[in-house]
N, C-alpha and C positions, 0 to 999 in steps of 0.2 A: 605490547605484551598482552597475551590472551590466555585465559585459564579455561580448560575444558575438563570434563569429568575424568579424573585420574591422570590428567596430563596437563602440563603447563608449557607455554611458549614464552621465552624471554628474548629480549634483545641481546646482541652480541656482548655488550659490556656486562650485563647482569649474568649472562650465562658463563662468561669467563670467571667472574668472581665466585660463582657457585662451584664451578669446577676446582678453583683454587682452594676453596674451603674444604672440599671433600678430599682433595689430594693431601692437604695438611692432616686431616683426620685420620688418614690411612698410614701416616708415617709412624715411626717408632714412638712408643709411649714415653712420656717423661719419666726419668728415674724418681723413685720415692714419691708416688702420688699423694701420700699423706701429708707431705710438706707443702706449705704455701709457696708461691713463687719467690717471695722475699727470703724465706728459709732456705730454698734451694740455691738461691744466689749466694747467701751467706755460706752454706755448705760448700759451694763450688770454690769460693775464696778460701775457706779453711783448707780444703784439699790442695789448693795451690800454694799452701804454706804461709798464708797471711795470718797475722795475729789480730786480735779483736780491734785494737786501736787502728791498725791499717784498714781494716774492713770498715770501721765506723767512718773514717776520713773519706774513703773511696765512695761510700754510699750516702754520704752526707747525713748520717744518723749518729746518735750518741753512743758511746761505748756501752752504756748500760742497756740500750736497746739491742745492741749486738749480743751482749751477754744473755739477754732474755731469749733471743732467737736461738743461740747455741744451747741453752738449757732445753728449749722445746724440741730442737733437732735431736739432741741426745735421747730424750724421752720417746719421741716418735720412731727412732731408729733402734731403740732398745740397746744403746751403747752406753758405756760408763765413762769414756774419756775421749779426748780429741783424737788420739792415735787410732782407736777403733773406728771413729767417724771418718777419718781420712781414708783408712783402708776400704771401707764400704763405699765411700764416694768415688775413689779412684777405680774400684772394680766396676762401677756403673758408668764410667767415662767422664766423671767430673774432675775438676782440678786443672784443666788444660787452658781454660779461657782467661782466667784472671792472672794479672802480673803481680808477683810478690813485691 
């Protein structure tokens, strides 16, 4: 590996990892960027029809933690209930990965 002014030369392994990183960066942005990864996961499961107890069991967290995530999700999405959150999530492509 050599670094020149305004240029860099990398070995094939490093070059492939860098290309992979930038390829991912150009992909579609995640829905709801204000949500944390865990909140997005919880929202995905809500959109798939799971109840808080099911989500808690699947993610190995307490039902109270799920409830806290749900409250935060509602606030960040500016929705007042689960139905609104589900509609918004499904419109953004969530709700298909989790199994109820």
